[in-house]
N, CA, C and O atoms as a GROMACS GRO file, in nm:
protein
  280
    1MET      N    1   7.243  -2.027 -10.444
    1MET     CA    2   7.357  -1.987 -10.366
    1MET      C    3   7.323  -1.818 -10.314
    1MET      O    4   7.408  -1.757 -10.250
    2GLU      N    5   7.141  -1.728 -10.363
    2GLU     CA    6   7.179  -1.628 -10.310
    2GLU      C    7   7.131  -1.581 -10.180
    2GLU      O    8   7.150  -1.486 -10.104
    3GLU      N    9   7.008  -1.764 -10.190
    3GLU     CA   10   6.923  -1.778 -10.028
    3GLU      C   11   7.103  -1.832  -9.934
    3GLU      O   12   7.089  -1.870  -9.817
    4ILE      N   13   7.160  -1.831  -9.956
    4ILE     CA   14   7.271  -1.889  -9.877
    4ILE      C   15   7.339  -1.680  -9.874
    4ILE      O   16   7.251  -1.598  -9.845
    5ARG      N   17   7.424  -1.646  -9.892
    5ARG     CA   18   7.409  -1.552  -9.908
    5ARG      C   19   7.319  -1.457  -9.846
    5ARG      O   20   7.349  -1.368  -9.766
    6GLN      N   21   7.196  -1.488  -9.896
    6GLN     CA   22   7.145  -1.349  -9.755
    6GLN      C   23   7.153  -1.451  -9.555
    6GLN      O   24   7.126  -1.384  -9.456
    7LYS      N   25   7.178  -1.546  -9.546
    7LYS     CA   26   7.199  -1.633  -9.492
    7LYS      C   27   7.323  -1.479  -9.403
    7LYS      O   28   7.302  -1.382  -9.330
    8ILE      N   29   7.448  -1.543  -9.470
    8ILE     CA   30   7.570  -1.562  -9.423
    8ILE      C   31   7.539  -1.401  -9.383
    8ILE      O   32   7.567  -1.360  -9.270
    9LEU      N   33   7.467  -1.296  -9.507
    9LEU     CA   34   7.487  -1.160  -9.420
    9LEU      C   35   7.373  -1.107  -9.395
    9LEU      O   36   7.355  -0.989  -9.424
   10LYS      N   37   7.249  -1.201  -9.322
   10LYS     CA   38   7.165  -1.205  -9.182
   10LYS      C   39   7.249  -1.232  -9.109
   10LYS      O   40   7.290  -1.119  -9.086
   11VAL      N   41   7.327  -1.313  -9.036
   11VAL     CA   42   7.427  -1.315  -8.946
   11VAL      C   43   7.524  -1.236  -8.946
   11VAL      O   44   7.515  -1.151  -8.858
   12LEU      N   45   7.608  -1.230  -9.008
   12LEU     CA   46   7.721  -1.151  -8.999
   12LEU      C   47   7.642  -0.952  -8.938
   12LEU      O   48   7.728  -0.869  -8.908
   13THR      N   49   7.505  -0.910  -8.929
   13THR     CA   50   7.417  -0.804  -8.878
   13THR      C   51   7.447  -0.807  -8.785
   13THR      O   52   7.523  -0.722  -8.739
   14ALA      N   53   7.360  -0.989  -8.657
   14ALA     CA   54   7.343  -0.961  -8.648
   14ALA      C   55   7.498  -1.011  -8.472
   14ALA      O   56   7.510  -1.047  -8.354
   15ILE      N   57   7.548  -0.981  -8.566
   15ILE     CA   58   7.616  -1.065  -8.443
   15ILE      C   59   7.752  -0.961  -8.443
   15ILE      O   60   7.763  -0.894  -8.545
   16PRO      N   61   7.845  -0.944  -8.349
   16PRO     CA   62   7.951  -0.852  -8.239
   16PRO      C   63   8.023  -0.847  -8.352
   16PRO      O   64   8.062  -0.952  -8.403
   17ALA      N   65   8.071  -0.644  -8.447
   17ALA     CA   66   8.114  -0.691  -8.528
   17ALA      C   67   8.299  -0.734  -8.521
   17ALA      O   68   8.334  -0.765  -8.407
   18GLY      N   69   8.403  -0.739  -8.619
   18GLY     CA   70   8.487  -0.853  -8.576
   18GLY      C   71   8.446  -0.988  -8.563
   18GLY      O   72   8.543  -1.061  -8.583
   19VAL      N   73   8.324  -1.062  -8.533
   19VAL     CA   74   8.385  -1.187  -8.484
   19VAL      C   75   8.425  -1.266  -8.655
   19VAL      O   76   8.372  -1.209  -8.751
   20ARG      N   77   8.462  -1.317  -8.667
   20ARG     CA   78   8.561  -1.434  -8.751
   20ARG      C   79   8.476  -1.590  -8.727
   20ARG      O   80   8.447  -1.641  -8.619
   21TYR      N   81   8.454  -1.635  -8.846
   21TYR     CA   82   8.433  -1.734  -8.904
   21TYR      C   83   8.418  -1.853  -8.959
   21TYR      O   84   8.326  -1.867  -9.039
   22SER      N   85   8.508  -1.967  -8.928
   22SER     CA   86   8.614  -1.990  -9.060
   22SER      C   87   8.433  -2.076  -9.178
   22SER      O   88   8.312  -2.056  -9.169
   23THR      N   89   8.527  -2.171  -9.274
   23THR     CA   90   8.416  -2.257  -9.371
   23THR      C   91   8.339  -2.360  -9.290
   23THR      O   92   8.217  -2.378  -9.290
   24SER      N   93   8.407  -2.407  -9.238
   24SER     CA   94   8.351  -2.519  -9.143
   24SER      C   95   8.230  -2.456  -9.064
   24SER      O   96   8.112  -2.491  -9.075
   25ASP      N   97   8.278  -2.360  -8.984
   25ASP     CA   98   8.166  -2.328  -8.851
   25ASP      C   99   8.044  -2.204  -9.008
   25ASP      O  100   7.935  -2.164  -8.966
   26TRP      N  101   8.072  -2.173  -9.126
   26TRP     CA  102   7.961  -2.154  -9.166
   26TRP      C  103   7.873  -2.288  -9.216
   26TRP      O  104   7.751  -2.304  -9.216
   27GLY      N  105   7.984  -2.384  -9.260
   27GLY     CA  106   7.822  -2.480  -9.270
   27GLY      C  107   7.826  -2.586  -9.220
   27GLY      O  108   7.821  -2.699  -9.268
   28ARG      N  109   7.843  -2.522  -9.045
   28ARG     CA  110   7.741  -2.626  -8.985
   28ARG      C  111   7.672  -2.457  -8.908
   28ARG      O  112   7.555  -2.479  -8.939
   29ILE      N  113   7.667  -2.351  -8.854
   29ILE     CA  114   7.520  -2.287  -8.924
   29ILE      C  115   7.482  -2.245  -9.022
   29ILE      O  116   7.410  -2.150  -8.994
   30LEU      N  117   7.484  -2.250  -9.062
   30LEU     CA  118   7.341  -2.306  -9.186
   30LEU      C  119   7.336  -2.367  -9.256
   30LEU      O  120   7.278  -2.348  -9.362
   31GLY      N  121   7.406  -2.481  -9.216
   31GLY     CA  122   7.420  -2.676  -9.272
   31GLY      C  123   7.376  -2.685  -9.475
   31GLY      O  124   7.303  -2.745  -9.554
   32GLU      N  125   7.494  -2.571  -9.469
   32GLU     CA  126   7.411  -2.567  -9.641
   32GLU      C  127   7.586  -2.640  -9.712
   32GLU      O  128   7.680  -2.627  -9.634
   33ASP      N  129   7.598  -2.666  -9.765
   33ASP     CA  130   7.756  -2.736  -9.862
   33ASP      C  131   7.897  -2.636  -9.842
   33ASP      O  132   7.907  -2.526  -9.896
   34LYS      N  133   7.975  -2.683  -9.778
   34LYS     CA  134   8.058  -2.623  -9.779
   34LYS      C  135   8.114  -2.512  -9.908
   34LYS      O  136   8.156  -2.397  -9.894
   35ARG      N  137   8.094  -2.611 -10.062
   35ARG     CA  138   8.186  -2.630 -10.157
   35ARG      C  139   8.093  -2.450 -10.176
   35ARG      O  140   8.171  -2.359 -10.204
   36GLU      N  141   7.987  -2.421 -10.165
   36GLU     CA  142   7.851  -2.340 -10.249
   36GLU      C  143   7.915  -2.256 -10.148
   36GLU      O  144   7.975  -2.163 -10.202
   37ILE      N  145   7.928  -2.253  -9.968
   37ILE     CA  146   7.958  -2.134  -9.908
   37ILE      C  147   8.112  -2.075  -9.939
   37ILE      O  148   8.167  -1.966  -9.939
   38ARG      N  149   8.130  -2.149  -9.953
   38ARG     CA  150   8.254  -2.112  -9.974
   38ARG      C  151   8.266  -2.032 -10.114
   38ARG      O  152   8.340  -1.934 -10.106
   39ARG      N  153   8.208  -2.054 -10.242
   39ARG     CA  154   8.179  -1.940 -10.376
   39ARG      C  155   8.064  -1.820 -10.293
   39ARG      O  156   8.009  -1.728 -10.354
   40VAL      N  157   8.052  -1.835 -10.205
   40VAL     CA  158   7.971  -1.703 -10.173
   40VAL      C  159   8.073  -1.592 -10.132
   40VAL      O  160   8.112  -1.483 -10.173
   41LEU      N  161   8.096  -1.686 -10.018
   41LEU     CA  162   8.195  -1.605  -9.928
   41LEU      C  163   8.279  -1.529 -10.025
   41LEU      O  164   8.266  -1.407 -10.039
   42ASP      N  165   8.391  -1.621 -10.114
   42ASP     CA  166   8.428  -1.560 -10.277
   42ASP      C  167   8.371  -1.437 -10.310
   42ASP      O  168   8.404  -1.325 -10.270
   43ASP      N  169   8.308  -1.460 -10.365
   43ASP     CA  170   8.252  -1.367 -10.399
   43ASP      C  171   8.209  -1.183 -10.353
   43ASP      O  172   8.206  -1.074 -10.411
   44LEU      N  173   8.186  -1.229 -10.232
   44LEU     CA  174   8.119  -1.142 -10.111
   44LEU      C  175   8.245  -1.078 -10.081
   44LEU      O  176   8.253  -0.955 -10.078
   45GLU      N  177   8.374  -1.177 -10.054
   45GLU     CA  178   8.571  -1.053 -10.081
   45GLU      C  179   8.585  -0.999 -10.186
   45GLU      O  180   8.681  -0.922 -10.182
   46ALA      N  181   8.508  -1.003 -10.331
   46ALA     CA  182   8.567  -0.953 -10.399
   46ALA      C  183   8.462  -0.852 -10.444
   46ALA      O  184   8.464  -0.797 -10.554
   47GLU      N  185   8.385  -0.835 -10.364
   47GLU     CA  186   8.261  -0.755 -10.361
   47GLU      C  187   8.292  -0.637 -10.274
   47GLU      O  188   8.231  -0.530 -10.272
   48GLY      N  189   8.412  -0.678 -10.188
   48GLY     CA  190   8.422  -0.574 -10.079
   48GLY      C  191   8.364  -0.559  -9.955
   48GLY      O  192   8.366  -0.466  -9.874
   49GLU      N  193   8.335  -0.617  -9.954
   49GLU     CA  194   8.177  -0.690  -9.808
   49GLU      C  195   8.225  -0.759  -9.728
   49GLU      O  196   8.161  -0.758  -9.622
   50MET      N  197   8.353  -0.852  -9.728
   50MET     CA  198   8.379  -0.958  -9.660
   50MET      C  199   8.579  -0.943  -9.632
   50MET      O  200   8.666  -0.941  -9.720
   51GLU      N  201   8.595  -0.937  -9.500
   51GLU     CA  202   8.694  -0.995  -9.559
   51GLU      C  203   8.784  -1.095  -9.518
   51GLU      O  204   8.736  -1.147  -9.417
   52VAL      N  205   8.903  -1.151  -9.550
   52VAL     CA  206   8.990  -1.250  -9.499
   52VAL      C  207   9.079  -1.244  -9.384
   52VAL      O  208   9.152  -1.153  -9.344
   53GLN      N  209   9.058  -1.350  -9.344
   53GLN     CA  210   9.253  -1.365  -9.281
   53GLN      C  211   9.292  -1.485  -9.203
   53GLN      O  212   9.249  -1.547  -9.106
   54ARG      N  213   9.375  -1.492  -9.273
   54ARG     CA  214   9.403  -1.626  -9.293
   54ARG      C  215   9.542  -1.639  -9.153
   54ARG      O  216   9.640  -1.579  -9.197
   55ASP      N  217   9.560  -1.671  -9.069
   55ASP     CA  218   9.657  -1.745  -8.950
   55ASP      C  219   9.775  -1.782  -9.035
   55ASP      O  220   9.772  -1.840  -9.144
   56GLU      N  221   9.894  -1.731  -8.961
   56GLU     CA  222   9.952  -1.805  -9.050
   56GLU      C  223  10.005  -1.941  -8.968
   56GLU      O  224  10.057  -2.036  -9.026
   57GLY      N  225   9.987  -1.937  -8.854
   57GLY     CA  226   9.985  -2.144  -8.850
   57GLY      C  227   9.910  -2.244  -8.893
   57GLY      O  228   9.945  -2.362  -8.888
   58ARG      N  229   9.726  -2.174  -8.968
   58ARG     CA  230   9.696  -2.229  -8.992
   58ARG      C  231   9.626  -2.158  -9.163
   58ARG      O  232   9.503  -2.148  -9.169
   59PRO      N  233   9.703  -2.116  -9.281
   59PRO     CA  234   9.672  -2.080  -9.362
   59PRO      C  235   9.551  -2.167  -9.465
   59PRO      O  236   9.516  -2.134  -9.579
   60ASP      N  237   9.522  -2.241  -9.416
   60ASP     CA  238   9.497  -2.305  -9.522
   60ASP      C  239   9.229  -2.288  -9.470
   60ASP      O  240   9.120  -2.316  -9.520
   61LYS      N  241   9.322  -2.193  -9.291
   61LYS     CA  242   9.135  -2.266  -9.280
   61LYS      C  243   9.138  -2.065  -9.288
   61LYS      O  244   9.170  -2.001  -9.187
   62PRO      N  245   9.100  -1.994  -9.421
   62PRO     CA  246   9.060  -1.909  -9.322
   62PRO      C  247   8.980  -1.839  -9.295
   62PRO      O  248   8.879  -1.903  -9.325
   63LEU      N  249   8.942  -1.724  -9.247
   63LEU     CA  250   8.829  -1.677  -9.175
   63LEU      C  251   8.836  -1.553  -9.179
   63LEU      O  252   8.927  -1.471  -9.169
   64TYR      N  253   8.621  -1.544  -9.210
   64TYR     CA  254   8.555  -1.502  -9.303
   64TYR      C  255   8.509  -1.344  -9.169
   64TYR      O  256   8.485  -1.364  -9.050
   65ARG      N  257   8.510  -1.271  -9.204
   65ARG     CA  258   8.460  -1.133  -9.128
   65ARG      C  259   8.390  -0.999  -9.203
   65ARG      O  260   8.452  -0.947  -9.296
   66LEU      N  261   8.234  -0.934  -9.154
   66LEU     CA  262   8.225  -0.811  -9.255
   66LEU      C  263   8.336  -0.716  -9.161
   66LEU      O  264   8.399  -0.696  -9.057
   67LYS      N  265   8.289  -0.672  -9.330
   67LYS     CA  266   8.398  -0.554  -9.336
   67LYS      C  267   8.355  -0.413  -9.279
   67LYS      O  268   8.270  -0.332  -9.315
   68GLU      N  269   8.458  -0.415  -9.162
   68GLU     CA  270   8.352  -0.252  -9.085
   68GLU      C  271   8.377  -0.148  -9.227
   68GLU      O  272   8.435  -0.143  -9.335
   69ALA      N  273   8.317  -0.099  -9.167
   69ALA     CA  274   8.284   0.114  -9.272
   69ALA      C  275   8.395   0.146  -9.218
   69ALA      O  276   8.436   0.141  -9.102
   70ASP      N  277   8.476   0.210  -9.399
   70ASP     CA  278   8.552   0.310  -9.309
   70ASP      C  279   8.522   0.428  -9.216
   70ASP      O  280   8.614   0.487  -9.158
   0.00000   0.00000   0.00000
């Protein structure tokens, strides 16, 4: 899972701030198991590194982005 974490953080630091990706997007980008990706994203959120946004029309499809510095 550490390898997946590093890949996610590498992509997030290379893209413009505010870009959001779903778990499915991460699966396509990284080519890894979506369940593992979801666990890493949940860990990053719990650690305060990621933000999760849920669209009212699609609450089952959260969007993740790097948390902006205050």
